[in-house]
All heavy atoms as an XYZ file, in Angstrom:
657
protein
N       0.844     -1.182      0.000
C       0.000      0.000      0.000
C       0.883      1.236      0.000
O       1.938      1.249      0.624
C      -0.881      0.029      1.244
C      -2.037     -0.948      1.175
S      -3.391     -0.573      2.279
C      -2.705     -0.874      3.865
N       0.405      2.244     -0.653
C       1.176      3.482     -0.678
C       0.982      4.248      0.630
O       0.006      4.052      1.355
C       0.743      4.344     -1.858
O      -0.566      4.813     -1.652
N       1.930      5.109      0.914
C       1.873      5.850      2.176
C       0.713      6.833      2.204
O       0.139      7.088      3.266
C       3.193      6.568      2.415
O       3.434      7.484      1.367
N       0.339      7.383      1.064
C      -0.790      8.327      1.055
C      -2.098      7.620      1.390
O      -2.959      8.194      2.059
C      -0.914      9.019     -0.310
O      -1.019      8.028     -1.332
C       0.289      9.898     -0.577
N      -2.246      6.382      0.955
C      -3.453      5.622      1.269
C      -3.531      5.321      2.762
O      -4.587      5.471      3.384
C      -3.483      4.328      0.463
C      -4.687      3.412      0.695
C      -5.960      4.106      0.246
C      -4.487      2.104     -0.017
N      -2.399      4.925      3.340
C      -2.367      4.620      4.770
C      -2.668      5.867      5.592
O      -3.464      5.839      6.540
C      -0.996      4.018      5.161
C      -0.870      3.874      6.666
C      -0.794      2.674      4.485
N      -2.074      6.982      5.229
C      -2.306      8.229      5.955
C      -3.746      8.682      5.810
O      -4.367      9.129      6.784
C      -1.323      9.321      5.479
C       0.091      8.949      5.916
C      -1.703     10.695      6.021
C       1.162      9.848      5.359
N      -4.318      8.550      4.615
C      -5.713      8.969      4.427
C      -6.672      8.077      5.219
O      -7.670      8.555      5.763
C      -6.077      8.979      2.949
O      -5.953      7.692      2.409
N      -6.376      6.786      5.331
C      -7.209      5.893      6.140
C      -7.112      6.279      7.609
O      -8.125      6.309      8.322
C      -6.807      4.421      5.911
C      -7.215      3.976      4.513
C      -7.425      3.506      6.964
C      -6.704      2.610      4.124
N      -5.909      6.584      8.088
C      -5.738      6.988      9.485
C      -6.465      8.298      9.773
O      -7.120      8.432     10.819
C      -4.250      7.109      9.818
C      -3.546      5.776      9.873
S      -1.771      5.883     10.078
C      -1.642      6.722     11.617
N      -6.397      9.256      8.869
C      -7.098     10.524      9.060
C      -8.602     10.305      9.068
O      -9.323     10.882      9.887
C      -6.678     11.544      7.976
C      -7.579     12.763      7.968
C      -5.231     11.944      8.173
N      -9.094      9.433      8.183
C     -10.527      9.141      8.153
C     -10.975      8.481      9.451
O     -12.037      8.819      9.993
C     -10.850      8.249      6.959
N     -10.175      7.561      9.980
C     -10.524      6.924     11.252
C     -10.524      7.921     12.402
O     -11.387      7.865     13.280
C      -9.555      5.778     11.546
C      -9.749      4.518     10.716
C      -8.633      3.527     10.998
C     -11.095      3.901     10.992
N      -9.577      8.836     12.406
C      -9.538      9.866     13.451
C     -10.768     10.758     13.371
O     -11.381     11.085     14.401
C      -8.235     10.677     13.353
C      -7.050      9.822     13.775
C      -8.300     11.941     14.215
C      -5.707     10.453     13.521
N     -11.161     11.145     12.184
C     -12.352     11.994     12.017
C     -13.600     11.245     12.465
O     -14.462     11.801     13.152
C     -12.466     12.468     10.559
C     -11.346     13.475     10.260
C     -13.823     13.107     10.284
C     -11.244     13.881      8.815
N     -13.704      9.971     12.109
C     -14.863      9.173     12.534
C     -14.898      9.064     14.055
O     -15.962      9.200     14.681
C     -14.837      7.783     11.869
C     -15.128      7.905     10.382
C     -15.823      6.831     12.525
C     -14.910      6.626      9.597
N     -13.755      8.823     14.684
C     -13.714      8.743     16.144
C     -14.073     10.071     16.799
O     -14.716     10.102     17.848
C     -12.332      8.282     16.617
C     -12.052      6.798     16.514
C     -10.617      6.504     16.900
C     -13.004      6.010     17.369
N     -13.665     11.173     16.190
C     -14.018     12.474     16.746
C     -15.503     12.756     16.623
O     -16.111     13.371     17.506
C     -13.214     13.582     16.054
C     -11.739     13.674     16.443
C     -11.035     14.703     15.572
C     -11.594     14.025     17.901
N     -16.120     12.322     15.528
C     -17.540     12.573     15.331
C     -18.413     11.627     16.158
O     -19.388     12.046     16.778
C     -17.904     12.450     13.847
C     -17.308     13.522     12.930
C     -17.643     13.212     11.484
C     -17.811     14.896     13.317
N     -18.071     10.368     16.168
C     -18.892      9.373     16.843
C     -18.539      9.288     18.326
O     -19.408      9.119     19.176
C     -18.727      7.986     16.169
C     -19.472      6.905     16.907
C     -19.167      8.064     14.732
N     -17.283      9.386     18.638
C     -16.818      9.238     20.012
C     -16.250      7.848     20.209
O     -16.784      6.856     19.727
N     -15.165      7.803     20.912
C     -14.503      6.530     21.151
C     -15.057      5.895     22.418
O     -15.394      6.585     23.371
C     -13.007      6.750     21.296
N     -15.158      4.570     22.439
C     -15.563      3.902     23.667
C     -14.517      4.147     24.760
O     -13.323      4.110     24.510
C     -15.626      2.430     23.294
C     -15.304      2.327     21.854
C     -14.950      3.666     21.339
N     -14.976      4.397     25.958
C     -14.092      4.815     27.038
C     -13.186      3.683     27.519
O     -11.983      3.859     27.651
C     -14.928      5.372     28.214
C     -15.711      6.591     27.769
C     -14.056      5.698     29.397
C     -14.862      7.743     27.311
N     -13.727      2.505     27.792
C     -12.930      1.423     28.383
C     -11.775      0.965     27.486
O     -10.647      0.850     27.970
C     -13.825      0.250     28.746
C     -14.773      0.562     29.866
C     -14.614     -0.433     30.954
C     -15.622     -0.058     32.035
N     -15.173     -0.453     33.321
N     -12.011      0.683     26.196
C     -10.868      0.254     25.370
C      -9.813      1.342     25.218
O      -8.622      1.045     25.214
C     -11.487     -0.076     24.019
C     -12.909     -0.351     24.296
C     -13.261      0.508     25.465
N     -10.223      2.590     25.126
C      -9.249      3.667     24.989
C      -8.445      3.837     26.275
O      -7.244      4.112     26.229
C      -9.945      4.976     24.617
C     -10.626      4.934     23.272
S      -9.515      4.447     21.952
C      -8.713      5.978     21.641
N      -9.081      3.667     27.414
C      -8.364      3.744     28.692
C      -7.364      2.595     28.804
O      -6.229      2.785     29.249
C      -9.347      3.704     29.853
C      -8.665      3.858     31.200
C      -9.657      3.930     32.314
N     -10.417      5.182     32.182
C     -11.615      5.384     32.694
N     -12.197      4.428     33.386
N     -12.230      6.516     32.534
N      -7.761      1.395     28.367
C      -6.872      0.237     28.386
C      -5.661      0.462     27.483
O      -4.521      0.182     27.870
C      -7.632     -1.016     27.953
C      -6.774     -2.235     27.840
C      -6.302     -2.875     28.983
C      -6.413     -2.734     26.603
C      -5.505     -3.991     28.880
C      -5.622     -3.850     26.493
C      -5.164     -4.479     27.636
N      -5.901      0.985     26.296
C      -4.806      1.259     25.367
C      -3.878      2.321     25.940
O      -2.652      2.215     25.842
C      -5.362      1.669     23.989
C      -6.030      0.472     23.314
C      -4.265      2.239     23.090
C      -6.803      0.818     22.065
N      -4.440      3.333     26.583
C      -3.633      4.380     27.193
C      -2.769      3.862     28.323
O      -1.576      4.173     28.406
N      -3.359      3.057     29.218
C      -2.585      2.496     30.323
C      -1.484      1.562     29.816
O      -0.362      1.558     30.337
C      -3.493      1.743     31.301
C      -4.256      2.643     32.197
N      -5.621      2.719     32.165
C      -3.853      3.521     33.144
C      -6.030      3.602     33.056
N      -4.973      4.105     33.662
N      -1.801      0.761     28.814
C      -0.817     -0.156     28.249
C       0.348      0.609     27.632
O       1.514      0.249     27.829
C      -1.475     -1.059     27.198
O      -2.573     -1.743     27.793
C      -0.498     -2.058     26.629
N       0.043      1.680     26.914
C       1.095      2.482     26.292
C       1.982      3.128     27.341
O       3.211      3.149     27.197
C       0.461      3.549     25.381
O      -0.390      2.907     24.432
C       1.527      4.337     24.651
N       1.389      3.647     28.397
C       2.169      4.268     29.464
C       3.061      3.237     30.147
O       4.245      3.500     30.417
C       1.241      4.969     30.471
C       1.985      5.363     31.728
C       0.600      6.187     29.842
N       2.536      2.048     30.412
C       3.338      1.006     31.063
C       4.488      0.551     30.178
O       5.591      0.308     30.662
C       2.465     -0.177     31.455
C       1.599      0.122     32.646
C       0.874     -1.107     33.112
C       0.036     -0.745     34.298
N       0.165     -1.673     35.380
N       4.253      0.435     28.878
C       5.341      0.071     27.972
C       6.403      1.158     27.928
O       7.601      0.866     27.888
C       4.801     -0.197     26.572
C       4.091     -1.521     26.376
C       3.530     -1.615     24.970
C       5.013     -2.671     26.654
N       5.979      2.412     27.948
C       6.935      3.520     27.967
C       7.778      3.507     29.231
O       8.995      3.729     29.193
N       7.147      3.230     30.359
C       7.877      3.142     31.627
C       8.852      1.970     31.595
O       9.990      2.079     32.071
C       6.892      3.038     32.801
C       6.161      4.364     32.976
C       7.605      2.645     34.091
C       5.020      4.317     33.955
N       8.433      0.861     31.022
C       9.319     -0.300     30.898
C      10.539      0.004     30.046
O      11.664     -0.396     30.372
N      10.342      0.737     28.958
C      11.464      1.118     28.102
C      12.414      2.043     28.849
O      13.638      1.902     28.755
C      10.945      1.747     26.795
C      10.263      0.673     25.941
C      12.070      2.405     26.015
C       9.508      1.216     24.753
N      11.869      2.987     29.613
C      12.726      3.875     30.405
C      13.493      3.102     31.471
O      14.690      3.355     31.696
C      11.895      4.979     31.057
C      11.454      6.101     30.135
C      10.520      7.047     30.865
C      12.647      6.842     29.608
N      12.838      2.156     32.148
C      13.523      1.309     33.133
C      14.697      0.583     32.480
O      15.809      0.552     33.017
C      12.575      0.268     33.716
C      11.726      0.741     34.855
C      10.632     -0.011     35.258
C      12.002      1.911     35.530
C       9.843      0.394     36.320
C      11.216      2.328     36.588
C      10.137      1.574     36.981
N      14.451     -0.019     31.325
C      15.507     -0.770     30.644
C      16.641      0.149     30.200
O      17.822     -0.223     30.285
C      14.924     -1.515     29.442
C      14.037     -2.697     29.785
C      13.338     -3.194     28.536
C      14.837     -3.795     30.423
N      16.308      1.334     29.739
C      17.344      2.280     29.323
C      18.237      2.647     30.496
O      19.471      2.619     30.390
C      16.697      3.536     28.725
C      17.696      4.616     28.413
C      18.523      4.500     27.307
C      17.816      5.727     29.224
C      19.447      5.485     27.016
C      18.730      6.714     28.943
C      19.550      6.595     27.832
N      17.627      2.971     31.634
C      18.430      3.378     32.778
C      19.233      2.222     33.365
O      20.360      2.424     33.827
C      17.559      4.037     33.851
C      17.154      5.430     33.488
C      15.823      5.790     33.425
C      18.100      6.385     33.192
C      15.443      7.072     33.071
C      17.742      7.678     32.839
C      16.408      8.021     32.775
N      18.696      1.016     33.338
C      19.473     -0.115     33.838
C      20.641     -0.405     32.901
O      21.716     -0.817     33.349
C      18.603     -1.372     34.074
C      19.311     -2.358     35.003
C      18.293     -2.096     32.803
C      19.385     -1.957     36.401
N      20.479     -0.158     31.608
C      21.589     -0.335     30.673
C      22.645      0.740     30.856
O      23.837      0.469     30.749
C      21.091     -0.353     29.234
C      20.425     -1.648     28.873
O      20.711     -2.682     29.461
N      19.527     -1.611     27.912
N      22.227      1.972     31.149
C      23.187      3.056     31.352
C      23.985      2.829     32.627
O      25.216      2.903     32.636
C      22.461      4.423     31.389
C      23.388      5.520     31.890
C      21.928      4.774     30.018
N      23.289      2.559     33.728
C      23.980      2.414     35.006
C      24.559      1.020     35.216
O      25.486      0.847     35.994
C      23.035      2.768     36.160
C      22.602      4.209     36.123
C      21.263      4.534     36.013
C      23.525      5.225     36.181
C      20.858      5.856     35.968
C      23.135      6.557     36.133
C      21.799      6.877     36.022
N      24.024      0.018     34.552
C      24.528     -1.335     34.702
C      25.716     -1.636     33.812
O      26.318     -2.705     33.912
N      26.061     -0.710     32.931
C      27.207     -0.914     32.053
C      28.504     -1.052     32.821
O      29.440     -1.705     32.355
N      28.586     -0.458     34.001
C      29.810     -0.529     34.805
C      30.070     -1.947     35.310
O      31.229     -2.329     35.493
C      29.705      0.432     35.986
N      29.020     -2.723     35.514
C      29.208     -4.098     36.004
C      28.960     -5.131     34.907
O      28.888     -6.321     35.179
C      28.290     -4.382     37.212
C      26.814     -4.229     36.843
C      28.654     -3.510     38.391
C      25.862     -4.725     37.900
N      28.823     -4.660     33.680
C      28.646     -5.586     32.566
C      27.225     -6.071     32.370
O      27.007     -7.129     31.789
N      26.270     -5.324     32.846
C      24.863     -5.706     32.716
C      24.257     -4.987     31.521
O      24.225     -3.760     31.478
C      24.090     -5.341     33.988
C      22.600     -5.657     33.998
C      22.399     -7.160     33.918
C      21.962     -5.102     35.237
N      23.814     -5.755     30.552
C      23.141     -5.183     29.382
C      21.923     -6.039     29.067
O      22.048     -7.212     28.745
C      24.067     -5.139     28.176
C      23.364     -4.716     26.922
N      22.972     -3.419     26.706
C      22.964     -5.419     25.854
C      22.360     -3.353     25.537
N      22.337     -4.551     25.003
N      20.750     -5.437     29.171
C      19.500     -6.110     28.834
C      18.988     -5.480     27.546
O      18.786     -4.263     27.496
C      18.451     -5.952     29.953
C      18.993     -6.515     31.256
C      17.154     -6.632     29.579
C      18.131     -6.208     32.445
N      18.806     -6.262     26.494
C      18.343     -5.675     25.235
C      16.939     -5.083     25.379
O      16.097     -5.621     26.089
C      18.351     -6.847     24.258
C      18.399     -8.064     25.090
C      19.000     -7.691     26.397
N      16.734     -3.968     24.706
C      15.426     -3.321     24.740
C      14.648     -3.803     23.517
O      14.937     -3.426     22.390
C      15.565     -1.787     24.734
C      16.358     -1.329     25.940
C      14.189     -1.124     24.696
C      16.650      0.157     25.948
N      13.683     -4.678     23.763
C      12.787     -5.134     22.710
C      11.378     -5.228     23.293
O      11.141     -4.858     24.440
C      13.265     -6.463     22.102
C      13.441     -7.541     23.135
O      12.713     -7.599     24.118
N      14.422     -8.416     22.917
N      10.449     -5.716     22.509
C       9.050     -5.735     22.925
C       8.854     -6.606     24.169
O       8.165     -6.209     25.120
C       8.155     -6.245     21.768
C       6.723     -6.405     22.226
C       8.226     -5.314     20.590
N       9.483     -7.772     24.206
C       9.259     -8.701     25.308
C       9.834     -8.180     26.619
O       9.183     -8.257     27.658
C       9.852    -10.071     24.963
C       9.259    -10.657     23.711
C      10.019    -10.783     22.568
C       7.934    -11.047     23.678
C       9.466    -11.291     21.412
C       7.377    -11.567     22.525
C       8.144    -11.687     21.387
N      11.060     -7.653     26.569
C      11.648     -7.134     27.798
C      10.931     -5.871     28.256
O      10.791     -5.643     29.459
C      13.147     -6.859     27.622
O      13.343     -5.951     26.542
C      13.905     -8.143     27.383
N      10.441     -5.050     27.326
C       9.688     -3.853     27.703
C       8.364     -4.223     28.355
O       7.937     -3.582     29.324
C       9.453     -2.971     26.480
N       7.707     -5.263     27.863
C       6.453     -5.721     28.465
C       6.697     -6.232     29.878
O       5.967     -5.885     30.820
C       5.788     -6.806     27.584
C       5.233     -6.188     26.317
C       4.685     -7.528     28.340
C       4.747     -7.187     25.301
N       7.748     -7.023     30.051
C       8.048     -7.561     31.376
C       8.398     -6.443     32.342
O       7.883     -6.375     33.462
C       9.181     -8.603     31.290
C       8.676     -9.848     30.574
C       9.699     -8.969     32.672
C       9.744    -10.852     30.246
N       9.276     -5.538     31.927
C       9.689     -4.443     32.811
C       8.543     -3.462     33.051
O       8.428     -2.908     34.145
C      10.885     -3.710     32.215
N       7.687     -3.255     32.071
C       6.598     -2.304     32.226
C       5.476     -2.808     33.109
O       4.990     -2.089     33.977
N       5.071     -4.037     32.900
C       3.933     -4.558     33.652
C       4.311     -5.076     35.033
O       3.523     -5.008     35.961
C       3.207     -5.641     32.852
C       2.370     -5.078     31.745
C       2.808     -5.132     30.444
C       1.163     -4.471     32.013
C       2.052     -4.597     29.425
C       0.401     -3.927     31.004
C       0.841     -3.994     29.703
N       5.531     -5.589     35.185
C       5.943     -6.097     36.488
C       6.739     -5.077     37.292
O       6.987     -5.294     38.473
C       6.762     -7.380     36.316
C       6.008     -8.559     35.700
C       6.939     -9.748     35.550
C       4.798     -8.914     36.521
N       7.171     -4.017     36.647
C       7.866     -2.937     37.351
C       9.266     -3.335     37.782
O      10.012     -3.994     37.055
N       9.621     -2.926     38.999
C      10.959     -3.179     39.527
C      11.224     -4.684     39.653
O      12.335     -5.149     39.406
C      11.131     -2.480     40.892
C      10.954     -0.968     40.748
C      12.476     -2.800     41.514
C      11.988     -0.300     39.870
N      10.203     -5.455     40.008
C      10.379     -6.900     40.137
C      10.674     -7.539     38.782
O      11.477     -8.474     38.686
C       9.152     -7.536     40.778
C       8.888     -7.021     42.157
C       7.784     -6.228     42.416
C       9.754     -7.309     43.191
C       7.536     -5.747     43.685
C       9.528     -6.840     44.470
C       8.411     -6.048     44.716
N      10.040     -7.070     37.746
C      10.329     -7.574     36.407
C      11.726     -7.212     35.961
O      12.428     -8.019     35.339
N      12.146     -6.000     36.292
C      13.498     -5.571     35.958
C      14.533     -6.380     36.729
O      15.566     -6.773     36.174
C      13.647     -4.080     36.261
C      14.843     -3.381     35.673
C      14.795     -3.450     34.163
C      14.859     -1.950     36.126
N      14.248     -6.654     37.989
C      15.158     -7.478     38.791
C      15.231     -8.899     38.246
O      16.318     -9.496     38.206
C      14.702     -7.489     40.245
N      14.109     -9.444     37.799
C      14.129    -10.801     37.252
C      14.880    -10.848     35.928
O      15.626    -11.795     35.670
C      12.712    -11.340     37.086
O      12.018    -10.616     36.102
N      14.731     -9.821     35.092
C      15.492     -9.773     33.844
C      16.979     -9.656     34.126
O      17.804    -10.289     33.453
C      15.022     -8.597     32.984
C      13.671     -8.745     32.301
C      13.262     -7.430     31.662
C      13.720     -9.842     31.267
N      17.338     -8.866     35.136
C      18.749     -8.729     35.506
C      19.290    -10.042     36.049
O      20.420    -10.437     35.725
C      18.919     -7.630     36.555
O      18.478     -6.401     36.044
N      18.522    -10.731     36.878
C      18.959    -12.017     37.423
C      19.119    -13.057     36.315
O      20.079    -13.838     36.324
C      17.967    -12.506     38.471
N      18.197    -13.062     35.368
C      18.312    -13.990     34.242
C      19.588    -13.705     33.466
O      20.319    -14.614     33.086
C      17.063    -13.910     33.339
C      15.869    -14.528     34.040
C      17.308    -14.584     31.993
C      14.555    -14.294     33.333
N      19.876    -12.425     33.257
C      21.077    -12.067     32.504
C      22.342    -12.440     33.273
O      23.286    -12.983     32.700
C      21.088    -10.574     32.181
C      22.335    -10.142     31.476
N      22.555    -10.437     30.163
C      23.419     -9.468     31.908
C      23.734     -9.957     29.805
N      24.274     -9.363     30.862
N      22.375    -12.142     34.560
C      23.596    -12.382     35.333
C      23.844    -13.851     35.647
O      24.984    -14.320     35.607
C      23.546    -11.583     36.639
C      23.686    -10.067     36.492
C      23.495     -9.394     37.830
C      25.028     -9.709     35.894
N      22.796    -14.607     35.976
C      22.995    -15.973     36.441
C      22.774    -17.045     35.394
O      23.394    -18.108     35.444
C      22.077    -16.258     37.638
C      22.372    -15.382     38.810
C      21.399    -14.575     39.350
C      23.638    -15.366     39.379
C      21.662    -13.762     40.438
C      23.918    -14.561     40.461
C      22.937    -13.750     40.997
N      21.911    -16.811     34.440
C      21.593    -17.859     33.467
C      22.337    -17.648     32.155
O      22.970    -18.562     31.633
C      20.070    -17.939     33.225
C      19.379    -18.366     34.528
C      19.753    -18.892     32.095
C      17.888    -18.399     34.437
N      22.289    -16.440     31.619
C      22.876    -16.194     30.307
C      24.399    -16.129     30.385
O      25.095    -16.691     29.567
C      22.298    -14.911     29.675
C      20.811    -15.129     29.421
C      23.033    -14.555     28.403
C      20.101    -13.925     28.874
N      24.938    -15.441     31.387
C      26.390    -15.292     31.471
C      26.996    -16.208     32.477
O      26.499    -16.633     33.404
C      26.787    -13.864     31.854
O      25.746    -12.965     31.631
C      27.960    -13.447     31.070
């Protein structure tokens, strides 16, 4: 598909949502999920920056971001433990 077609479909969907109104629960779920994934990515970034001194590097991808985002500090600790004790 061409990029103009994709953009025009997205604009049409946005206009339809603005006119009709979006359902509250699914939009809230999508918003919370996006925020948690963003927090997970930030957690992984900071652990990679500060963990570089001890040789700790956790790749930032979808799976690690989901684990770090939804489980928080405990997920980050489990990813670090997996990296330190199992992988290396």
